[in-house]
N, C-alpha and C positions, 0 to 999 in steps of 0.2 A: 703408637705413641700418643698419649692424650695431651690435651692442652696444658693440664696442670703439671705435667712432667716434661714437657717439650723443652729441649735445649734451644737457646736462642743466641746466635752469633751476630755481633755487630762488628763490622770491619771498617775502621778508619782507613780508607784507601783501597777501593776495590779495583786494583790494578792487576798486574800479571799474577802475582802470588796470591793476593787477597781473593781474587775471583776464583782461582784454582781451589783454594781451601773451601771457599763458600760453596762452590759447585759440589765438591765431595761431600760436605756435611748436609747440604740441601737434599742430595740424593739419598741420605740416610734418615730423612724426615725432620731435619732441623729447620727452624725458622731463620731466615737470613735477612739482615738489613745492613746498611752502611752508607758510606759516602763515595762520591767520585768527583771528578773535576768539572765536568760539563753536563749540560742538559741533554745533549745528544747521547752521551754515555749513560746517563740516567735512564733515558727511555729504553735503551737497549737492554740494560740490566733488569729493569722492571718487567720486561717481557719474559724473564726467567722466573717470575714470581717473587722477586726480591723487593724489599722496600728501600728506596734509595733517595738520598738528598745530595745536592751539589755542595762541595766544600773545597774552596781554593783560597785559603787565607792569604792576604787580608781582604781580598775583594769579595769573597763569598763565604759568609759564616752563617750556617743555618741554625734554626732552633731544632737541635737533634733530640731533645728530650722525649718526644713521642716515640721515636724509633729506638732510642736507647732503653726505654722503659721495659723492664723485664729481662734485659739481657743477662745471660748466664756466662757468656764468654765474649771477650773483646780482643780483636787483633788490631794492632797498630802497624801500618806499613809506611806511613808518611814520614819522609826524611825531614830533619830540621831545615828551616828556611832562613838562611842568612842570620842577621842579628836578631831576628824574631825568635830564633831557637825552636823548641818543640811546640808546634802550633796546637797539637792535640792537648797537651798538658795545659797550655796557656788558656785555651778556650773551653776545655771540657774536663779539666782535672777535678774540680769540685763536684761536677755531676757524676763522674765515675766513682768518687768516694761515697756517693749516696746510694748507689745501686744495691738493693738488699739481697739479690740472689747471685751476685757475681762470684763465680768459681775460679776464673782463669783470665789473666791478661797476657797476651803474647806481644812482645815488642820486637820488631824486626830491625836489627842493626846490621853491621857489616864487619867482616874480618879486617877491613881497612883500619880499624881502631888500634890494631897491633903495630901499625906503622912499618918501618923498614927494619928487618932483622937479618939482613945480609944472607938470606937463604936458610937461616936456622929454623928449627921447629918451634911452634908455639902451641900452647893449649889454654884451657879456660882459666888456669891459675897464673898465666903470664899477664903481668900488669899492662894495660893499654899504654901505648906510646905513640899517639898519632903524630903524623908529620905535617900534613897539609890542613888548611882551614876546614874543609868539609869533613875531614876525619876527626878533627878536634871538636867540631859541633856534634858529631855523632857520639863521641865519648862523653861529652857533657850531657847530652840527652839521656844516654844510658844511666849516668850518675843521678840525674833528676828522677828518672823512673824508679831506680833502686832506692833512693832516699824515701820516695813516697811509699814504696813497698814496705820498708822497715818502720817508718813513722806511723803510717795509717793502716798497716796490716793488709795491704792490697796484695792479691795473689799474682804478682808480676813474674813472668818468665822471660828471659832475654835470649834472643837468638842472633848469633853473628853469622851472617850468610856470606858465602863466597860468591863468585860470579855465577849468576843463574842462567841456565839455558833450558830449552825445551821446545815444544811445538810452537812455531811462529816466531821463535827467537833463538837462533843458533848459528854456528859457523857455516852450516850447509847452505842456509839461505843467503848469507853474505857471498859465498862462493858463486852460487847460481846468479846472483844479481851483479856480479862483477865488482863487488865492493870489498872483497876480502884483501887484507894486507898480511904480509909476513914480515914482521919487524924484528930485526936482529938485535937482541939485548943479551949478550952472553951471560949465562948463569942464572937468568931470571926464572923463577918458579912461581906459578900462579894457580890458585885453587878455584874449583868450579863445582856446581852441583845441579843436578836435573830438578826441574820444578816438581816432578812427581815425588822426589825424595824430600824436598822441602815440606810438601803437604804431609808426607808420611811422618816426618819428625814432629810437625805441629800437632797432628792427631795423636801421636804417641804421648806427647806432653799433656794434652788434654785428658787423656786416659790415666796418666801417671803424673799428676802435677807436683812439682817441687818449687813452691813459691820462693823467689829470690835466686833461683838457679840460672846460670849462664850456660848456653850450649853453642858450640861451633857446629855449623851446618855446612858440610863440605864433603866431597867424595874422598876416596882413598888415594887418589893419584894426582898430586900437584905436578904441573907440567908447563913447559914454555908455551906461550900462545902460538908461536910460529909452528910448533910441532902439531898442535891441534888443528890449525888451518891446513897444514900439509896432509893430515889424515883425512880431513873432510874432502879435500880435493881428490885424494885417492879413492874414496868411496864413490865419488861422482864421476870418476874417470876424466878429470880435468887437470891440466897442467898447473902446478902450484904457481902463484905469483912470485916474482923474484924477491929475494931478501932485501929489505931496506934497512940500512943502519939507523939505529934509534935516533941519532942526532939529525938525520935527514927526514925523518917521518913527519908528516903533517898531522899532528895530533892536537886536540884541545888540551887545555890545562888539566881538565879532569882525566882525559886519556893518558896524559903524561904521568899523572900521579900513580896510575896502575903499574907503570913500567919502572917507577922509582921506589916502589915498596915491595921488597923481595922477601918472601917467607914461605914456609911450609906449615900448614895448619892441621893439627891433630884432631881427629873426630871420635876418639875412643869413648867419650862420655855419652854420646847419643846411642852408642851400641850397648854400653854396659848398663846405663840407668834406664834408658827408654826402650831397650831391647829392639832397636831398629836394625833391620837387615836391608841394606841399600838395594834398591831395584837396579841402580846403575852405579856400581862401585868405581868405575872410571869412565873417562870421556869416550873411550873407544866403544864401550857397550852402549852408552847413551846415544852417540851419533849413529851407530849401526841401526838402532831401533828407529830413530827418526828418519834415516835414509830409506828404510824398508817401507815406511808409511808415507814417504814424500812430505814430511812435515818440516 
């Protein structure tokens, strides 16, 4: 791949998903740059051959122009921050609109924007109905990105992700650490997706871009969180923790919101349009693979 044709990814937020996509593309010869929150993380990522600058608005806002220059693809993983809203659009929106070679922008949102549907199915045509403040901020950020896409002809693709798990972040680790809970919330269904499948979907979108399109990124098997924890315990040969009534669970406000928004999320569009065949179509296969590698 020559420098004149080299693809260049800039990722706002080289966290769990951002780093996974960056690593996959860097392995294919892409140039990778982006932001992270701390100088310690910056040094670690630069050891991979990536160009990185700290960005943790409002405290740290870099001059990202040198790293953004020449970017052909941009991934945004940073969530809105309180009343400040979408910090990437606020600080770098004009800069993004000036990039001459931009082919694709991926904005990572959450299936939480659908709010509570009492267990019913939703798809990408279902209007967002966020319940909690953080969900409302996400929905507003989505709308801002899509308005920009239509008004300025930016190639924005929007991805609504379910609960992400994978190496280093999964129920098996919580069970091993003694931090797993089984919370009893009858009827609750929750979606999840393996990070490898998130990367697969993003790469498929890059290869088959549909600017302005929304995609649900979730596996085939919505399931109660308590069921997933029980399966993780079974794989490890550990007695499951006792069921705790939801009303008695010690959860943060964010944690409670997951248990109070009940829905099943359809993933048909990523299969039909992006031709994605999930590596881990349900949590059982994903956890089995992680258990086999002790990840």
